[in-house]
C-alpha positions as CSV (number, residue, x, y, z in Angstrom):
1,M,-205.4,-29.6,26.9
2,K,-201.6,-29.6,27.4
3,L,-199.7,-26.5,26.8
4,W,-197.5,-28.1,24.1
5,M,-200.7,-29.0,22.1
6,I,-201.9,-25.4,22.2
7,V,-198.5,-24.1,21.1
8,A,-198.3,-26.7,18.3
9,G,-201.8,-25.7,17.2
10,V,-200.8,-22.0,17.1
11,I,-197.6,-22.7,15.1
12,L,-199.6,-24.8,12.6
13,L,-202.1,-22.0,12.1
14,V,-199.3,-19.5,11.5
15,I,-197.7,-21.8,9.0
16,L,-201.0,-22.4,7.2
17,Y,-201.6,-18.6,7.1
18,L,-198.1,-17.9,5.7
19,V,-198.4,-20.5,3.0
20,A,-202.0,-20.5,2.0
21,W,-203.8,-17.2,2.9
22,P,-205.1,-15.5,-0.2
23,V,-203.2,-12.3,-1.3
24,P,-203.8,-10.0,-4.2
25,V,-200.4,-10.6,-5.8
26,T,-199.0,-13.5,-7.9
27,P,-195.3,-12.8,-7.9
28,V,-193.3,-13.5,-11.0
29,A,-189.7,-14.6,-10.9
30,W,-187.0,-12.2,-12.3
31,Q,-183.4,-11.5,-11.6
32,A,-182.7,-8.1,-10.1
33,P,-179.4,-6.6,-11.2
34,D,-176.7,-6.2,-8.6
35,N,-177.3,-3.0,-6.8
36,P,-174.4,-0.5,-7.4
37,G,-175.3,1.4,-4.3
38,Y,-174.2,4.9,-3.8
39,T,-170.9,4.6,-5.7
40,G,-169.5,5.9,-9.0
41,D,-172.0,8.3,-10.7
42,F,-174.2,7.9,-7.6
43,T,-171.6,8.5,-4.9
44,A,-173.3,9.6,-1.7
45,N,-173.2,13.4,-0.9
46,S,-175.0,16.1,1.0
47,E,-175.8,18.4,-1.9
48,L,-179.4,18.6,-0.8
49,S,-178.7,19.4,2.8
50,S,-179.1,23.1,2.2
51,L,-182.6,22.6,0.8
52,E,-185.3,24.9,2.1
53,T,-189.1,24.1,2.1
54,L,-192.1,26.0,1.0
55,T,-195.3,25.3,2.9
56,L,-198.5,23.9,1.3
57,E,-200.6,25.0,4.2
58,G,-201.7,21.6,5.4
59,H,-201.8,19.8,2.1
60,D,-199.5,16.8,1.5
61,G,-198.1,14.7,-1.2
62,P,-197.1,17.3,-3.9
63,E,-196.2,14.5,-6.3
64,D,-195.3,16.6,-9.3
65,L,-194.8,20.3,-10.2
66,A,-195.3,22.5,-13.2
67,M,-194.7,26.2,-13.8
68,D,-196.6,28.6,-16.0
69,Q,-195.3,31.7,-17.9
70,Q,-196.0,33.9,-14.9
71,A,-193.6,31.8,-12.8
72,R,-196.5,30.3,-10.7
73,I,-195.9,26.8,-9.5
74,Y,-198.7,24.2,-9.7
75,A,-198.8,21.1,-7.5
76,G,-201.2,18.2,-7.3
77,V,-201.8,16.9,-3.8
78,K,-203.3,13.9,-2.2
79,D,-206.8,15.3,-1.5
80,G,-207.3,16.0,-5.3
81,T,-206.5,19.7,-5.2
82,I,-204.3,21.5,-7.7
83,L,-202.5,24.1,-5.7
84,R,-201.0,27.2,-7.3
85,I,-198.1,28.9,-5.5
86,I,-197.7,32.5,-6.3
87,P,-194.1,34.0,-6.4
88,G,-193.6,35.1,-2.8
89,G,-195.1,31.9,-1.4
90,K,-198.9,32.5,-1.4
91,V,-200.8,29.2,-1.8
92,E,-204.1,29.1,-3.7
93,N,-206.6,26.2,-4.2
94,W,-206.7,26.5,-7.9
95,A,-208.7,23.5,-9.1
96,E,-210.0,20.1,-8.1
97,T,-209.6,16.8,-10.1
98,G,-212.0,14.7,-8.0
99,G,-209.2,12.1,-7.7
100,R,-205.5,11.9,-7.1
101,P,-203.5,14.2,-9.4
102,L,-199.9,12.9,-10.2
103,G,-198.1,14.0,-13.3
104,L,-198.5,17.7,-14.4
105,G,-197.4,19.6,-17.5
106,F,-198.5,22.5,-19.6
107,D,-199.4,22.0,-23.3
108,S,-198.6,24.4,-26.1
109,Q,-201.9,26.2,-25.5
110,G,-201.3,27.0,-21.9
111,N,-203.6,24.3,-20.6
112,L,-202.5,22.2,-17.6
113,L,-202.4,18.5,-18.4
114,V,-202.9,16.2,-15.4
115,A,-202.4,12.5,-15.2
116,D,-204.9,11.6,-12.4
117,A,-204.4,8.2,-10.9
118,Y,-208.2,7.8,-10.3
119,R,-209.7,9.8,-13.1
120,G,-207.4,9.4,-16.1
121,L,-205.9,12.1,-18.4
122,L,-207.3,15.5,-17.7
123,S,-206.8,19.1,-19.0
124,F,-207.5,22.3,-17.2
125,D,-207.8,25.6,-19.0
126,K,-206.4,28.9,-17.7
127,E,-209.5,29.4,-15.6
128,G,-209.2,26.0,-14.0
129,R,-212.1,24.4,-15.9
130,K,-211.6,20.6,-16.3
131,T,-211.9,18.5,-19.4
132,I,-211.5,14.7,-19.4
133,L,-209.3,13.8,-22.3
134,A,-209.1,10.1,-21.8
135,D,-210.5,7.7,-19.1
136,E,-210.2,4.5,-21.2
137,V,-208.1,3.0,-23.9
138,D,-209.7,0.6,-26.4
139,G,-212.6,0.1,-24.0
140,Q,-210.4,-0.6,-21.0
141,P,-210.8,1.9,-18.2
142,L,-207.7,3.7,-17.0
143,V,-207.0,2.8,-13.4
144,Y,-203.6,4.3,-12.6
145,A,-202.6,7.2,-14.9
146,N,-199.3,8.5,-13.6
147,A,-197.2,10.9,-15.7
148,V,-197.7,13.1,-18.7
149,D,-195.8,15.2,-21.3
150,E,-196.8,16.8,-24.7
151,G,-194.9,16.1,-27.9
152,P,-194.1,18.8,-30.5
153,D,-197.1,17.8,-32.7
154,G,-199.6,18.0,-29.8
155,T,-199.7,14.3,-29.1
156,V,-199.9,13.8,-25.3
157,Y,-197.8,10.9,-23.9
158,F,-198.7,9.4,-20.6
159,S,-198.1,6.4,-18.5
160,E,-200.4,4.0,-16.8
161,S,-198.5,2.4,-13.9
162,S,-200.5,-0.8,-13.6
163,V,-203.6,-2.1,-15.4
164,K,-204.0,-4.7,-12.6
165,F,-203.5,-2.8,-9.4
166,G,-205.7,0.3,-9.8
167,A,-204.7,3.2,-7.5
168,E,-208.2,3.8,-6.1
169,A,-209.2,0.2,-5.8
170,S,-206.0,-0.6,-4.0
171,G,-206.5,2.1,-1.4
172,G,-204.1,4.7,-2.9
173,T,-201.3,5.3,-5.2
174,Y,-198.6,4.2,-2.8
175,E,-200.4,1.1,-1.8
176,A,-201.0,0.1,-5.4
177,S,-197.3,0.7,-6.2
178,L,-196.2,-1.7,-3.5
179,L,-198.5,-4.4,-4.9
180,D,-197.4,-4.0,-8.5
181,I,-193.6,-3.9,-7.6
182,M,-194.0,-6.9,-5.3
183,E,-195.7,-8.9,-8.1
184,H,-193.4,-7.7,-10.9
185,G,-195.9,-8.9,-13.5
186,G,-195.4,-6.3,-16.2
187,H,-198.7,-4.5,-15.9
188,G,-197.6,-1.0,-16.8
189,R,-197.7,0.8,-20.2
190,L,-196.9,3.9,-22.2
191,L,-199.9,5.6,-23.9
192,A,-200.4,8.3,-26.5
193,F,-203.5,10.6,-26.7
194,D,-204.3,12.1,-30.2
195,P,-206.0,15.5,-29.7
196,V,-207.4,15.3,-33.3
197,T,-209.2,12.0,-32.9
198,G,-209.7,12.3,-29.2
199,K,-208.5,8.7,-28.7
200,A,-205.7,7.2,-26.7
201,R,-203.7,4.2,-27.9
202,E,-201.0,1.9,-26.4
203,L,-197.4,2.3,-27.4
204,M,-195.7,0.0,-24.9
205,N,-196.8,-2.6,-22.4
206,G,-195.2,-5.1,-20.1
207,L,-193.5,-2.4,-18.0
208,N,-193.0,-3.0,-14.3
209,F,-194.7,0.0,-12.8
210,A,-194.5,2.6,-15.6
211,N,-193.9,6.0,-14.1
212,G,-192.3,9.3,-15.2
213,V,-192.7,10.4,-18.8
214,A,-190.7,13.0,-20.8
215,V,-190.6,13.7,-24.5
216,S,-186.9,14.2,-25.5
217,H,-185.6,17.6,-26.2
218,D,-185.5,17.0,-29.9
219,G,-189.0,15.5,-29.9
220,R,-187.8,12.2,-31.6
221,S,-188.4,9.9,-28.6
222,V,-190.2,9.5,-25.3
223,L,-188.5,8.5,-22.1
224,V,-190.4,6.6,-19.5
225,N,-189.3,5.4,-16.0
226,E,-189.7,1.7,-15.2
227,T,-189.8,2.0,-11.4
228,G,-189.8,-1.7,-10.7
229,G,-186.9,-2.3,-13.1
230,Y,-184.7,0.5,-11.7
231,R,-184.3,1.9,-15.2
232,V,-185.2,4.5,-17.8
233,L,-186.5,3.4,-21.2
234,R,-186.6,5.2,-24.5
235,Y,-189.4,4.7,-27.1
236,W,-188.5,6.0,-30.5
237,L,-191.1,8.0,-32.4
238,D,-189.5,8.5,-35.8
239,G,-186.6,7.4,-38.1
240,E,-185.5,3.9,-38.7
241,Q,-185.9,3.1,-35.0
242,A,-189.5,4.2,-34.8
243,G,-191.6,2.0,-32.6
244,T,-188.6,0.3,-31.0
245,V,-187.4,0.5,-27.4
246,E,-184.0,0.9,-25.9
247,V,-182.6,1.2,-22.4
248,A,-181.5,4.8,-21.7
249,I,-180.2,4.2,-18.1
250,E,-180.2,1.0,-16.2
251,N,-179.5,-0.3,-12.7
252,L,-180.2,2.8,-10.7
253,P,-179.6,2.6,-7.0
254,G,-183.2,3.4,-6.2
255,F,-186.7,3.5,-7.5
256,P,-187.1,6.2,-10.2
257,D,-190.3,8.2,-10.1
258,N,-190.9,11.3,-12.2
259,L,-189.0,12.5,-15.3
260,S,-188.8,16.1,-16.5
261,K,-186.9,18.0,-19.1
262,G,-184.4,20.4,-17.5
263,Q,-182.1,23.1,-19.0
264,N,-179.2,22.6,-21.3
265,G,-180.3,19.2,-22.5
266,R,-180.7,17.7,-19.1
267,Y,-183.4,15.3,-17.9
268,W,-184.2,15.0,-14.2
269,V,-185.2,11.9,-12.3
270,G,-186.6,11.8,-8.8
271,I,-185.4,8.7,-6.9
272,V,-188.2,8.2,-4.5
273,S,-186.4,5.6,-2.3
274,P,-183.3,3.5,-2.2
275,R,-183.7,0.0,-3.4
276,S,-184.7,-2.8,-0.9
277,A,-182.0,-5.4,-0.4
278,A,-184.6,-7.9,0.8
279,L,-186.8,-7.3,-2.3
280,D,-183.8,-7.7,-4.6
281,K,-182.7,-10.9,-2.9
282,L,-186.2,-12.4,-3.3
283,S,-186.5,-11.4,-6.9
284,D,-186.2,-14.9,-8.2
285,Q,-188.2,-16.4,-5.3
286,P,-191.9,-15.8,-6.2
287,F,-193.2,-18.1,-3.5
288,L,-191.2,-16.3,-0.7
289,R,-192.4,-12.9,-2.0
290,T,-196.0,-14.3,-1.6
291,V,-195.2,-15.2,2.0
292,V,-193.7,-11.7,2.6
293,Q,-197.0,-10.2,1.3
294,R,-198.8,-12.1,4.1
295,L,-196.7,-10.5,6.8
296,P,-198.0,-7.4,8.7
297,A,-197.6,-4.3,6.5
298,A,-195.3,-2.7,9.1
299,I,-192.5,-5.3,8.4
300,R,-192.9,-5.6,4.6
301,P,-190.5,-3.7,2.3
302,K,-191.5,-0.1,1.9
303,A,-190.1,3.3,0.9
304,Q,-187.3,4.6,3.0
305,R,-186.6,8.3,3.9
306,Y,-183.9,9.6,1.6
307,A,-183.5,12.5,-0.8
308,H,-182.0,11.8,-4.2
309,I,-182.3,13.4,-7.6
310,V,-180.2,12.8,-10.7
311,A,-179.9,14.4,-14.1
312,F,-178.7,12.7,-17.3
313,D,-178.1,13.7,-20.9
314,D,-179.3,12.2,-24.2
315,N,-176.4,9.7,-24.2
316,G,-177.5,8.4,-20.8
317,N,-174.6,10.0,-18.9
318,I,-175.3,11.1,-15.4
319,V,-174.4,14.8,-15.2
320,K,-175.9,15.7,-11.8
321,N,-176.2,13.7,-8.6
322,L,-177.7,15.4,-5.5
323,Q,-178.5,13.6,-2.3
324,D,-179.3,14.0,1.4
325,E,-179.0,10.7,3.2
326,L,-180.6,12.2,6.4
327,G,-183.8,12.6,4.4
328,R,-184.8,15.9,5.9
329,F,-187.0,16.3,2.8
330,A,-187.6,12.7,1.6
331,F,-189.4,10.5,-0.9
332,T,-188.3,12.8,-3.7
333,T,-190.4,12.2,-6.8
334,G,-189.2,14.8,-9.2
335,V,-187.6,18.1,-10.2
336,L,-188.8,21.4,-11.7
337,E,-185.7,23.3,-12.9
338,T,-185.6,27.1,-13.3
339,D,-182.8,29.5,-13.9
340,E,-182.1,29.9,-10.2
341,Y,-183.6,26.9,-8.4
342,L,-184.4,23.2,-8.4
343,Y,-187.9,22.7,-7.0
344,L,-188.5,19.2,-5.6
345,S,-191.7,17.3,-5.3
346,S,-192.4,14.5,-2.9
347,L,-194.7,11.5,-2.4
348,M,-195.5,12.2,1.2
349,E,-194.1,15.5,2.4
350,Q,-196.3,18.5,3.3
351,Q,-193.9,21.0,1.6
352,I,-192.2,21.6,-1.7
353,G,-188.4,21.5,-1.5
354,R,-186.2,24.2,-3.1
355,V,-182.4,24.3,-3.5
356,R,-180.4,27.0,-5.2
357,K,-178.4,25.9,-8.2
358,V,-174.6,26.3,-7.7
359,W,-173.8,25.9,-11.4
360,T,-174.3,28.2,-14.4
361,N,-174.8,25.9,-17.3
């Protein structure tokens, strides 16, 4: 057989693979907003360059943080452990979820609420005993619980990032997020758990990777990050706007992850990675995104090393913007604010970040 015939055959096989090989995503066309980049409210800076790290003694992926009344920090890590960090730095293995803990938050009774990507909505009492609050909604199993916060009446609000790309079934939370964001099919939702009835219900659906959740400081609304849409949405709980949704912040320069209430009316957002220019450019090209999904994983769009956190107020104004483009502590998912420090969580690091606040209000 002549060499040219062999080459032609190989090329034909590659073409057939790129256009016809089955992939788990069915991309949907949309129009990504023009990326503002690191300008204006998001101007690049090195405010996080002085960040120090606290060891987790071999654990990795402290995706969210919470602090109890004794100033002990809790972190859920990739192997399913809930770590407790005692003031001074001692790390304890406090509890096990049996899955992949993501969002954390204490309820009004001092129990630790956990949104576990594999196991659903969990609660741990002060001794670390686990209760499953919800692992299904209307008979549909939860496959990617992500973030959690409690409202003033005890209702627990939490997100499910994707009902199609389950975290465990997809090989992990990060792997599932890449699939859901590549497809952009609106598989995420905001949920509410009623502790009286013991049931969870759906408040919002159609979100492109629902992520961080924070009840507003006044308790009248719930904020939720739509990672795949580069924005923060507000769901109104009462008043004339009850049940409606509005955009709180739009067109962020990166992928928003966790949301948390800070001090003095602030809300903190962790920007886990800058936006992908290639992914934005292909937003209205679903066929080409399918082709990209067939490429080797090493060359498909993925999270980039960068450190970025922002804070905004109830009017959607950006009031803090802290970055480190060198990504010495990267994949920043969220912020825990105390009087003296900002503690940073991460999707992939083996430490917790900490930076001293340089403002007084």
